[in-house]
C-alpha positions as semicolon CSV with decimal commas, in nm:
position;residue;x (nm);y (nm);z (nm)
1;M;0,335;-6,204;1,474
2;I;0,002;-6,266;1,461
3;F;-0,241;-6,012;1,324
4;V;-0,619;-5,934;1,351
5;T;-0,816;-5,742;1,158
6;V;-1,203;-5,688;1,181
7;G;-1,229;-5,423;0,864
8;A;-1,300;-5,061;0,884
9;Q;-1,692;-5,017;0,889
10;M;-1,813;-5,223;1,189
11;P;-1,639;-5,318;1,544
12;F;-1,629;-5,685;1,611
13;D;-1,610;-5,690;1,972
14;R;-1,683;-6,047;1,995
15;L;-1,378;-6,177;1,772
16;V;-1,153;-5,938;1,967
17;K;-1,238;-5,985;2,314
18;T;-1,183;-6,387;2,254
19;V;-0,826;-6,327;2,124
20;D;-0,776;-6,072;2,357
21;Q;-0,873;-6,312;2,634
22;W;-0,689;-6,613;2,485
23;A;-0,347;-6,416;2,458
24;I;-0,386;-6,305;2,844
25;S;-0,422;-6,634;2,938
26;R;-0,114;-6,791;2,717
27;G;0,115;-6,508;2,720
28;R;0,134;-6,403;2,373
29;G;0,303;-6,082;2,366
30;D;0,303;-6,121;1,960
31;V;-0,084;-5,978;1,888
32;F;-0,161;-5,683;1,718
33;A;-0,531;-5,592;1,608
34;Q;-0,709;-5,364;1,368
35;I;-1,048;-5,362;1,573
36;G;-1,249;-5,096;1,422
37;P;-1,451;-4,828;1,536
38;T;-1,555;-4,958;1,889
39;G;-1,543;-4,820;2,236
40;N;-1,427;-5,180;2,395
41;Y;-1,021;-5,197;2,401
42;P;-0,832;-5,467;2,440
43;S;-0,602;-5,524;2,778
44;G;-0,364;-5,743;2,662
45;I;-0,274;-5,722;2,325
46;Q;-0,153;-5,438;2,080
47;W;-0,437;-5,248;1,907
48;T;-0,534;-4,962;1,700
49;K;-0,863;-4,883;1,578
50;F;-0,762;-4,816;1,228
51;M;-0,474;-4,788;0,997
52;D;-0,363;-4,657;0,665
53;P;-0,342;-4,878;0,414
54;A;0,080;-4,930;0,391
55;E;0,043;-5,032;0,743
56;F;-0,201;-5,256;0,675
57;K;-0,034;-5,401;0,381
58;H;0,275;-5,422;0,637
59;R;0,111;-5,566;0,878
60;F;-0,016;-5,856;0,679
61;E;0,303;-5,929;0,522
62;T;0,504;-5,958;0,798
63;A;0,207;-6,178;0,978
64;K;0,272;-6,532;1,052
65;V;-0,103;-6,566;1,104
66;I;-0,436;-6,372;0,996
67;V;-0,726;-6,374;1,211
68;A;-1,022;-6,212;1,076
69;H;-1,401;-6,183;1,021
70;A;-1,512;-6,336;0,723
71;G;-1,452;-6,068;0,486
72;T;-1,351;-6,135;0,156
73;G;-1,065;-5,905;0,117
74;S;-0,933;-6,007;0,415
75;I;-0,957;-6,401;0,296
76;I;-0,831;-6,309;-0,010
77;T;-0,539;-6,109;0,072
78;A;-0,425;-6,396;0,265
79;L;-0,467;-6,633;0,002
80;Q;-0,260;-6,429;-0,222
81;L;0,041;-6,399;0,017
82;G;0,040;-6,780;0,089
83;K;-0,086;-6,648;0,504
84;P;-0,308;-6,899;0,690
85;I;-0,595;-6,718;0,820
86;V;-0,852;-6,799;1,105
87;I;-1,215;-6,668;1,061
88;M;-1,503;-6,616;1,238
89;P;-1,803;-6,488;1,075
90;R;-1,999;-6,214;1,173
91;R;-2,362;-6,321;1,271
92;A;-2,664;-6,087;1,203
93;S;-2,863;-6,214;1,488
94;L;-2,634;-6,080;1,738
95;R;-2,630;-5,767;1,499
96;E;-2,274;-5,784;1,419
97;T;-2,376;-5,716;1,048
98;R;-2,687;-5,693;0,827
99;S;-2,720;-5,996;0,712
100;D;-2,531;-6,362;0,753
101;H;-2,336;-6,304;0,387
102;Q;-2,001;-6,384;0,600
103;V;-2,124;-6,719;0,706
104;A;-2,195;-6,797;0,355
105;T;-1,854;-6,705;0,264
106;A;-1,683;-6,870;0,577
107;E;-1,887;-7,194;0,422
108;Q;-1,688;-7,154;0,087
109;F;-1,395;-7,067;0,159
110;R;-1,303;-7,331;0,431
111;R;-1,235;-7,583;0,115
112;F;-0,913;-7,385;0,102
113;P;-0,654;-7,578;0,308
114;S;-0,531;-7,212;0,477
115;V;-0,844;-7,114;0,554
116;V;-0,948;-7,193;0,906
117;V;-1,315;-7,174;1,005
118;A;-1,431;-7,088;1,363
119;W;-1,842;-7,091;1,408
120;D;-1,811;-6,919;1,739
121;E;-1,554;-6,820;1,999
122;T;-1,567;-7,198;2,134
123;E;-1,414;-7,275;1,835
124;L;-1,216;-6,938;1,767
125;V;-1,047;-7,055;2,092
126;A;-0,959;-7,400;1,996
127;R;-0,833;-7,275;1,638
128;L;-0,606;-7,027;1,824
129;E;-0,464;-7,325;2,042
130;Q;-0,338;-7,467;1,717
131;I;-0,208;-7,135;1,552
132;D;0,165;-7,203;1,583
133;D;0,112;-7,539;1,390
134;L;-0,073;-7,350;1,107
135;A;0,074;-7,265;0,763
136;G;0,009;-7,134;0,437
137;L;0,001;-7,265;0,095
138;Q;0,144;-7,150;-0,216
139;A;-0,024;-6,826;-0,318
140;V;-0,275;-6,800;-0,520
141;G;-0,225;-6,556;-0,789
142;P;-0,438;-6,211;-0,828
143;Y;-0,592;-6,345;-1,133
144;A;-0,830;-6,643;-1,282
145;S;-0,656;-6,916;-1,393
146;P;-0,607;-6,931;-1,826
147;G;-0,857;-7,240;-1,793
148;L;-1,121;-7,054;-1,627
149;V;-1,049;-6,747;-1,849
150;G;-1,090;-6,994;-2,124
151;A;-1,357;-7,167;-2,033
152;I;-1,574;-6,857;-1,964
153;R;-1,404;-6,662;-2,270
154;G;-1,558;-6,998;-2,499
155;F;-1,924;-6,958;-2,300
156;I;-1,938;-6,559;-2,408
157;D;-1,826;-6,665;-2,751
158;G;-2,104;-6,953;-2,770
159;N;-1,861;-7,221;-2,816
160;N;-1,931;-7,395;-2,517
161;I;-2,292;-7,395;-2,464
162;S;-2,453;-7,714;-2,384
163;S;-2,815;-7,773;-2,354
164;P;-2,963;-7,874;-2,049
165;A;-2,999;-8,235;-2,023
């Protein structure tokens, strides 16, 4: 199953419409979307506007692949579950969000092998065409690595302070 999520605060019709059209053109009946507060409803995929946390968690856990906006919660949840995720950032210029913070988020997370970024609808369709070949990686833990914790602890304790060159 492919689980599409756009978060609960704003609709992301551009992403949902693209996935819906792709699913129709490919005869995909395995797509379920959480579409948020919108008046535009998909015709080729199953959907709901909102879901409770338990259902959301279940959909995320049982999905083979996640397709989402570039929200940190969605990305980190996919990484923690070892799921591949295709993200498309919302754009402020298209009035999908108030700033381009999701563009910056996508830039940072695209370094993870299981995070695939689509910058626009054309790229999203191209990524969807490869969706059955995507694979997750080993899940990341919910906490920082011991090395990072140690480095931060050392910095706070004043043990790792270096002077600028």
